[in-house]
Backbone as CSV, one residue per row, in Angstrom:
resi,resn,N_x,N_y,N_z,CA_x,CA_y,CA_z,C_x,C_y,C_z
1,MET,85.331,59.265,84.131,84.861,58.648,82.558,85.688,59.055,81.395
2,ILE,86.641,59.962,81.586,88.239,59.971,80.555,89.016,58.774,80.794
3,VAL,89.001,57.754,81.729,89.458,56.375,82.008,89.060,55.290,81.138
4,SER,87.339,55.242,81.602,87.168,54.912,80.870,86.786,54.410,79.360
5,TYR,86.752,56.153,78.848,86.481,56.478,77.567,87.256,56.026,76.660
6,ALA,88.740,56.117,77.545,90.197,55.998,76.642,90.005,54.162,76.334
7,LYS,89.578,53.358,77.146,89.859,52.175,76.822,89.379,52.294,75.642
8,GLU,88.387,52.741,74.667,87.604,52.429,73.771,88.148,53.415,72.364
9,ARG,88.335,54.337,72.394,89.479,55.219,71.842,90.221,55.787,71.834
10,SER,90.741,57.054,71.493,92.117,57.658,71.675,91.734,58.307,72.378
11,LEU,93.067,58.833,73.821,92.817,59.806,74.412,91.942,61.527,74.521
12,CYS,92.606,61.838,73.168,91.707,62.923,72.819,90.522,63.094,72.433
13,ALA,89.838,61.568,71.635,88.567,61.752,72.042,87.810,61.441,73.083
14,ALA,88.844,60.974,73.738,87.820,60.306,75.160,87.646,61.637,76.318
15,ILE,88.553,62.402,76.118,88.242,63.820,76.517,87.014,64.557,75.800
16,VAL,86.969,64.813,74.910,86.137,65.337,73.848,84.982,64.680,74.770
17,GLN,85.057,63.940,74.268,83.327,62.881,74.695,83.205,63.018,76.361
18,THR,84.068,63.260,77.388,83.726,63.604,78.635,83.331,64.893,78.919
19,PHE,83.344,65.673,77.919,83.737,67.481,78.449,81.847,67.871,77.337
20,ASP,81.824,67.243,76.059,80.992,67.808,75.414,79.486,68.165,75.445
21,GLY,78.674,67.169,77.089,78.137,67.096,77.611,76.726,66.690,76.744
22,ALA,77.599,65.735,75.522,75.550,64.545,75.084,75.844,63.708,76.093
23,HIS,77.009,63.419,76.287,77.398,62.174,76.967,77.137,62.098,78.875
24,PRO,76.285,62.558,79.317,76.353,62.870,80.928,76.575,61.016,81.663
25,CYS,76.932,61.135,82.773,77.587,60.176,83.409,76.821,59.532,84.457
26,SER,76.765,58.561,85.328,75.464,58.544,86.423,75.926,59.918,87.251
27,LEU,76.988,60.723,87.707,77.149,61.394,88.523,76.574,62.900,88.046
28,CYS,76.664,62.963,86.855,75.725,64.136,86.021,74.438,64.154,86.086
29,HIS,73.959,62.982,86.263,72.577,62.811,86.230,71.777,62.894,87.915
30,ALA,72.950,62.228,89.027,72.660,62.467,90.331,72.559,64.641,90.451
31,VAL,73.835,64.891,89.934,74.323,66.706,90.455,72.258,67.172,89.531
32,ASN,72.194,66.843,88.459,71.581,67.401,87.587,70.156,67.412,88.228
33,LYS,69.425,65.757,89.204,68.124,65.458,89.544,68.482,66.549,90.592
34,GLY,69.599,66.704,91.750,69.612,67.752,92.972,69.072,68.537,92.805
35,LYS,69.813,69.224,91.437,69.688,70.773,91.176,68.119,71.430,90.565
36,ASN,67.220,70.346,90.205,66.002,70.666,89.665,65.048,69.759,90.922
37,SER,65.308,69.095,91.761,64.345,69.127,93.512,64.578,70.218,94.272
38,GLU,66.099,70.751,94.016,65.621,72.295,94.906,64.425,73.054,94.662
39,LYS,64.274,73.505,95.757,63.032,74.974,95.641,63.311,76.643,95.828
40,LYS,62.986,76.669,94.599,63.158,78.452,93.700,63.276,78.590,95.164
41,SER,61.627,78.502,95.871,62.017,80.135,97.206,62.775,79.977,97.957
42,GLU,63.745,78.788,98.363,64.597,78.683,99.361,66.132,79.334,98.679
43,LEU,66.572,79.305,97.410,67.414,80.478,96.780,67.358,81.476,96.964
44,GLN,65.731,82.350,96.720,65.875,83.576,96.581,65.197,84.148,97.890
45,LEU,65.733,84.870,99.276,65.572,84.845,100.212,65.377,86.413,100.170
46,PRO,64.314,87.513,100.513,64.375,88.558,100.126,65.413,89.336,101.325
47,THR,66.375,89.830,100.455,67.161,90.936,101.056,66.382,92.054,101.887
48,PRO,66.864,92.317,103.223,66.178,94.246,103.564,66.860,94.591,103.265
49,LYS,66.260,95.685,102.785,67.073,96.564,102.019,67.845,97.805,103.332
50,MET,68.655,98.100,102.843,69.243,98.898,104.486,69.212,100.576,104.148
51,ASP,69.470,101.511,104.450,69.688,102.622,104.755,70.925,103.093,105.159
52,LEU,71.380,103.442,104.516,73.170,103.836,104.779,72.739,105.557,105.118
53,MET,73.295,105.693,106.250,73.776,106.856,106.683,75.412,107.345,106.223
54,CYS,75.374,108.165,106.127,76.456,109.651,105.730,76.961,110.257,107.285
55,VAL,77.493,110.075,108.457,77.538,110.438,109.665,78.491,111.468,109.392
56,THR,79.096,112.164,109.756,80.120,113.092,110.057,80.814,112.773,111.627
57,ARG,82.205,112.905,111.333,82.885,112.479,112.523,83.712,113.872,112.829
58,THR,83.798,113.937,114.266,85.013,114.669,114.239,86.241,114.093,115.294
59,THR,87.369,114.051,114.584,88.233,113.770,115.103,89.425,113.844,116.037
60,ARG,90.063,113.925,116.696,90.739,114.646,117.630,92.001,114.031,118.060
61,LEU,92.971,114.426,117.182,94.193,113.776,117.233,95.002,113.803,118.871
62,SER,95.479,113.351,119.600,96.538,113.488,120.476,97.379,113.261,119.602
63,PRO,98.658,113.947,120.692,100.251,113.815,120.599,100.380,112.520,121.206
64,LEU,101.124,111.607,120.226,102.619,110.105,120.877,103.026,110.976,122.392
65,SER,103.311,111.977,121.834,104.218,111.920,123.377,104.512,113.315,124.283
66,ALA,104.528,113.716,125.058,104.888,114.779,125.805,105.938,115.346,125.519
67,PRO,105.392,117.024,125.775,107.294,118.134,125.461,108.076,117.517,126.866
68,PHE,108.812,117.356,126.308,110.319,117.592,127.267,111.304,118.216,127.083
69,ASP,111.846,119.591,128.568,112.667,120.250,128.103,114.013,119.292,128.723
70,TYR,115.158,119.614,127.753,116.946,119.330,128.501,117.204,119.925,129.099
71,ALA,117.363,119.408,129.472,119.149,120.076,130.152,120.266,121.157,128.945
72,THR,119.956,122.358,129.185,121.159,123.064,128.547,122.339,123.144,129.245
73,SER,123.571,123.148,128.476,124.716,123.267,129.203,125.707,123.634,127.813
74,THR,126.401,123.925,127.876,127.554,125.071,127.159,128.961,124.371,126.859
75,PHE,129.382,123.956,125.515,130.978,123.678,125.916,131.533,124.319,125.171
76,SER,132.781,125.103,125.744,133.574,125.509,124.476,135.349,125.022,124.759
77,SER,135.549,125.698,123.791,137.183,125.105,123.815,138.159,125.728,125.031
78,PRO,137.650,126.327,125.290,138.691,127.036,126.479,138.706,126.094,128.003
79,GLU,137.810,125.230,128.195,136.512,124.283,129.272,138.090,123.281,128.887
80,ILE,138.627,122.790,128.108,139.414,121.503,127.967,140.482,122.293,128.502
81,LYS,141.233,120.970,129.659,141.704,121.596,130.183,143.218,120.401,129.757
82,HIS,142.954,119.164,129.273,144.193,118.913,128.601,144.277,118.732,127.113
83,SER,145.457,118.905,126.438,145.541,118.365,125.063,146.410,116.680,125.034
84,PRO,145.484,116.600,123.639,146.063,114.819,123.366,147.645,114.961,123.737
85,LEU,147.401,113.179,123.472,149.047,112.767,123.525,149.327,112.916,122.448
86,VAL,151.138,113.762,122.077,151.777,113.087,121.526,153.152,112.884,121.433
87,PRO,153.338,112.245,120.292,152.470,111.461,119.044,151.304,109.794,119.779
88,PRO,150.464,109.619,119.172,149.666,108.888,120.366,150.270,107.671,120.178
89,PRO,149.700,106.847,121.595,149.587,105.594,121.590,149.865,104.407,121.060
90,ARG,150.602,103.540,120.810,150.179,102.412,119.819,150.611,101.360,120.465
91,PHE,149.743,100.343,120.389,149.509,99.115,121.086,150.608,98.012,120.115
92,GLN,151.424,97.152,121.249,152.264,95.947,120.536,151.325,94.965,120.918
93,LEU,151.762,94.393,119.900,151.206,92.754,120.137,152.564,91.838,120.466
94,SER,152.980,91.207,121.693,154.016,90.137,121.669,153.650,88.935,121.581
């Protein structure tokens, strides 16, 4: 509708005339006819009443993993039998 109205007047006036509601097109007439022919009873279906009850529920959380006993051992400095090399070894690139 804007395009056909713009052929006769300015673009601004064509937009106003298209959306003012006073100049309906053939599509607008078809939509209004369809709206008026709908049955009102089909649109307003009775909704059943829902009774909502709040029930308490106990939730038991189970552990995500089983306990595991790790082997224990003690490391102390007297158990170290060798000392590091002095001076530390150096790598040479050839």
